[in-house]
N, C-alpha and C positions, 0 to 999 in steps of 0.2 A: 746698320747694313750685316755688321757680324753678328748681332743676336738670330738674325733671323736664319743666316748660315748655320749656327747651333743649331735651333729647331730643325732644320730639313735635316741636318745629319742625325740625329735621335730619331727622328721617325723613320729614315734609312737602315739604320741599326737594328728596331725594333722588327721591321721588317724581314728583315733579313735572318733573325733567330726567332721568330714566331714560329709556331703555337708556343714551344717550349718556354721560353722568357718570360711572357704574359701569367702563363698558367703557375709556373715558380712563384714569380714575383708576387701574386696574389696568395698563395698557400703562406708562404714566409712571411707577410704581411695580416695574417690570421690573428685573433686574439690568442694567447694564452695563459697558463698559469706560472707564476712568479719564476717556478722553480720546478726542474725536470730530470730526470737520469734514464737512462735505458742501456739493456743490449740490444744491439741489430741486429735482428733474427739470428741467422744461423754465423755470421762473420764474425771473426773474432776481435770486436770494435764493442765500445763502451763510450756513450756519449752525456754530456750532461750539460747542465745551464741554470745559472742564478741571477736574479735582478740586484742582489745585495742587500745592502743597509743603507744607502743613500742616496741613487740615481729613481727618480722617477717612472725610469719605463728601462726594458733592458734592451738595448742596442747591439747585444754581439746576434750574431748567426750563424750556426755550423751544419753540418749534414754531410750524408754519406750516402753517394749515389752508384748505382749500378746497372751496367748497361750488356745485354746478351747481343755482340757484335753478329758472332756466327755462330755456326753450330758447336763448335769446338773453340771460343774465341768471347773473353768477356773481357769489361775494364772496369775500374773500381776509384772512384775519386774521392775522397775525405779533403774537408775544406773547412775553414773557418777563416768569419769576418766579424770586425770591430767597429762599431760606429764611432765615428769621433764624436765623443759629446760635447766638446768644445764648437763644435760647428752644428751651423742647421741642419734639422731631418736627418739625425744620427742612425736611425732604425730605419727610416725607409734609403739611404745612402749603405746599407748593407744590405736589404732586403735586394735591392737592384743590382748590387754587386757580385752577391752571391747568387741570385736567379742568372745574371747574363752570364756569369763563369761557367756554372754548371750546364746553362743550355748551350755554349760554345762549343764545349766539350763533348754534348752528344753531336752535336752538328757536324762536328771537325773530327770524327773519330778515324778518317781515314789519314790523318797528319801524324807525323812522329812524334813521339811524346813530347820532345821539345816546342816544337813548333807550337803543338796544341796546345800546351799551358801559358807560354808566350801570347797565343793568340787570344787566350780566353782571360787574361791579365785586360789584355788591351781593349777588348773588345767592352768589359766592363767599366775600366779607367773613362773610355772614349762615350759612353751611354750617364755613368756617374755626372763626369765633368759637363756634357749636353746638358744637362737637367739642373745643374746646381751652380754651373759657370765658377767650379774653383774654391764655392763656398760650404760643401760639405762632400765628405768622403770615408772611406773605410781603411781599413788592413786587410792584406789577405795572407793567409797561411794555408797551404794546400800539398798535396801530393797526390798522385796519380798509379793504381797498379794497374797495369795489361798483361793478360797471361801471353801473349806475343811478345810485348816490347820492353817487359820490367818495371822499375819503378823511376818513377823521377819527381823531385820535389820543386814548391816556387815559393816566393815570399815578398810581400811588400809590405812594409810599416813595420809596426814594432809587435804585432801578435809573433809566435814561435813555435818554433817545433824543434824539439829535443827527442836523442837516442837514448832508450835505456837498454843499459846493458850492466849486467851482474848488479842489477838495483842502483845502477849511476847514471845522474842524468849529465847528456852532454848537448849543449845547444849549438844543434847546426845551421840555425838562421843567423842572420847578422841584423839587428834592430835598424832601422833606418832612422838615427837620432844620431846626435854628435859622437855621444857616449859611447853606443852601440859600435860606430865608426872607429872609435878609437879603440874597442875591445872592453871596455866597462858598462855592465850591464845593471848594477843594482843600486848605485850611487843615485841621489836623488839631489840633481843638481840643478836650480833653477835656470832656464832654459836652454839647458843641454840634452833636455827629455822629447823638446818638439822634436815632430814629425820631420823630416828632409824631403819624404815622398809618400805618395798614400793613393787607391783609387778614387781616383774623381779630382787628379789634380792637373791633368791634362796632356800638354807636350812635355816631353823629356822623361816622360818614366820608364824605369830602368829596374823592371823585376829580375829578384836573384834564384836561378836555376842552383837546384841542390840535386846533387849525382847521389845515388847510394851505392854501397862496393857491390861489385860483381861476382867478386870470386870468396870475400870470405862471409860468414853468416848475416843475415840481415837483421838489425838491431829492430827490440818492439821502438813503439814513437808515441810520444804525447805531444800533442798540438794545444797550447793554452791561449787565452787572452790575457791582459795584463792584471787583471784583476784576481789571476794565481799566480801569477809568475812576479808580484813584486814581491812573496812570500821568499824566506832565504831558501835556496838550494837544495841544502842539508836536509831541511825540514821536510822539502817535498819526498827528498829520496826515503826519508824514514817513512813517512806516509804510503810510499809505494809498495816498499819492502815490506811494511807489516799488514799489508790490506789481502784479505784472501781472493781478492778476483779484480777485474778492472772497474768493474761499473763501481764495486764500494770504494776503489782506491780516487777515484775521479770524483765522486763523491765529498769523499773526505776531502779531499784538496779544498772544495768549494766551501766546505763547512769550515776548514780551519781557517780560510782566508774571509769568512765572514764573522769567526771569533776573533780574527786581528781587525776588525773594523768593518769589513764588506764595503769599502769607498767607492768599488765599481762593480759592473757587473761581471760576472764571473761563468766563464765558459773553458771547457776541457773536452779533448776526445782522445782515449786511451787503444792503440792499436798495434794487437800483439801476433804473431805468429804470422808475419805479412808472407812469408812462402807459398802460404796457403790461401794468398789471394791470387796466385800465379798459376792456381789447378783450373782449368777450365770447368766450368760448369757442367754437370750431365741432365737431362733431359731437360732444359732449359728453354723456351719457348724464345723462336729469334725476332730478334728487336724488343724485348722486355726493356721497359726502364722503371728503375726503382728509387727512391729517395726518403731517407728517413733523417729526421731531426729528433730533438730531446724529446717533443712532445706528440710524434706521431710518424704514419709513413704516408705516401703517397706513390701509385702509379699513374703513370702515364702511359695512354693509348698510343700505341704506334702501329699502322695497318704496313709499315715496310721497314726495313733494317734502317737505323740510323744515316749507316753508312751507305752513302746513293753511289759511290767507285770505289774500286779499289781493292774488292775482295773476290775471290774466287768462287767462296761457298755461298755468298749471295744468293738469296730466294730472289726471282724476279717475276712480275707480272706482269702477261701481256693483256691488253688491253684491244677488242679488236672492235671494228667499225660498228655499228649496230645494222642489222637487217632491213632493209625497206619492207613494210607490209603492201604487196602490190594488191590492188582491188581484181577479184576475181570476175572473169568476164558472167554477166548473166545470160541465163540462157530461156530463151522462151519456150512455156510450157502448154500442151494442149491440154483439153480437158477428157480425164478417162473415159472409157466405155464402160457405162455402169452393169450394163446385163455381162458382160465378159469378165468384169470384177467379180459379181455376185456367183457365177458357178466358180472361179475358180476358190475362190472363198470356202465352198460348200465341199470342194474335192479336197482340197488341203486339210480341211477336219475330220475327213473319214478318213485320209490317209491317216494321220494322227491318232485317231481314236484307235486304229488297228495297231499300229506300233504299242500303244499302253496295254492292249490286250496281251501281246505275246510278251511284254516285259514285267506284267505282275507274274504271267504262268511261272517263268523263268528264274524269277525270284524264291515264291512258292518252295520249287526244287531245290533252290541253292541255301535255302534258311537252313543250320545244322541244328540238329535236335540235341538237346541237351537234356540227360536222365539225372536225377538223383534217388541214390538209395539210401533209404535211413536206416540203421540198425537197431531193432529194437532193442537189443542186448543193451 
């Protein structure tokens, strides 16, 4: 009885988030190379991932989502999920978690930032738990930048968000481990690095909401999976400090992790100049939905803005009822008088012939004469 209820809940949630959830899930499940790094369009964001040297597959998934909400409002979501390799189907759990999280952010753009993020994590948790019943899961770290509502972050598990100020890293998330709750991050003590909560655990999930300063300048941001942040923080700072740009910095962090053993999948996202993410886009199509990961990009087709209510500048489409085509009444026709028709035809031909002769005469008179004199000299 309990398992039937889980299956029912799973299908209900899928229907609620369709079609974006299924489309994104399929996209994140596609085959890809073992390593990739890219700069994300015109955004000040770089994203990279690598399978590492030990794992048979890459169970990390990370992405950037951009939605054009109204003519002068856009929203950008940056998210990283780390599938739990010690549990079943880590890659599929990460794909389901990130796809559901992003699709929920699309569907709930009319909610305040905190409710939007918490609802997205809750939806992802419910769907992963419904499918795997607690035997699979993923971590999740994300932040959202809305040109109207500001910036807010969220975290579940032990993937991390760092602030970068003056080339110094400060972890602004708390690992959901015993060591993390005690404020210790780099010690490897058996049994104390196990996750206390993760996306897919079911009831009791309590995501951490991360506020960003409103009065002081916004810092740069680094998101990492544990395949990177097992490195010493000072070493990570040196790599970032001496890299000419963000894409090279995140690539070097991954390469350094591999030089140090590459025992896990490694993924990272660096976002700089966060204030620019809050500037509304100009000349953008209302309802545009774009998603990038380290391997490519996809645009989701939207025939109307994702937000159905709550915005004044929203375009509305009026659907009118189809007009019924009523059959026209048929008229009875009598056969024409052939002699009368013949006389009318001859008279019409004579009339047209006189008109043609008159038009030709007027045309000859009106044609301009062109005279060209050639100088013999």
